[in-house]
N, C-alpha and C positions, 0 to 999 in steps of 0.2 A: 731632678735629672731621670735620666735615664730609665725606659720601662719596656718593658718586654709585650709586643704584638703578635699575634697569627692569626694568619689568614685560609682559608680554607678557598678550593676552586674545583671547579667540577665542572664537567665539557662530556656531553653523549652524542654523538653523531648516528643520524637517523632514529630517534627518538618513538617516531609513529610508522616506524616500520614499511617505506614505500622500496617500492622494487627501485635497485639499482642496475644497471647493466655491469657486466663484469669482463670485458678485454673480449668479448667472442659476439661476430657480427654473421650475418649470411652475405659471400661474397662472390656468390654469384648471380652474375648481372643477366643472363641470358637464361632462357629454360624452352627448350627445345623453338630457339630461335625469337620468343617473345620475351619481355620482360619480365624479370621474376619479381612481382609484387611485396617479397618479401627482404628484395635487398638492403644490405644494410641495416635490418631489422635484429635487435640483441638475441642471442640464443641463450644465453648463462645468464645469471643473477647472483650479486651476493646473497651468501646466504643458502643458496641451493646447495645438493648434495656434491661433497668434494669443491665447494667455492668457499672462501672468506667468512664473516658470521658478516651478516648486514647489520647491528648494531654495539656498537662501541665504545664506551667511557672511560673516563679517567679524573680523579681526586689526584691534587694536588697540595699542600702545603707548605706555608711559608711564616717562618718564625725571625722578624725583624727583633733586637736587640739594642 
């Protein structure tokens, strides 16, 4: 006969809290005619004030019968 089976599934993004760039990079290529050392370096990170959270998780359940 059939039975009931329950599965729990959990996922976590950025569990160890690494800094993740968030859509903001220095775009000034030259400063006073000289190359900008910060060109294309991130200026904002996920989790900074006004930015989305860095750590996210989700839990799901599956019931099979």
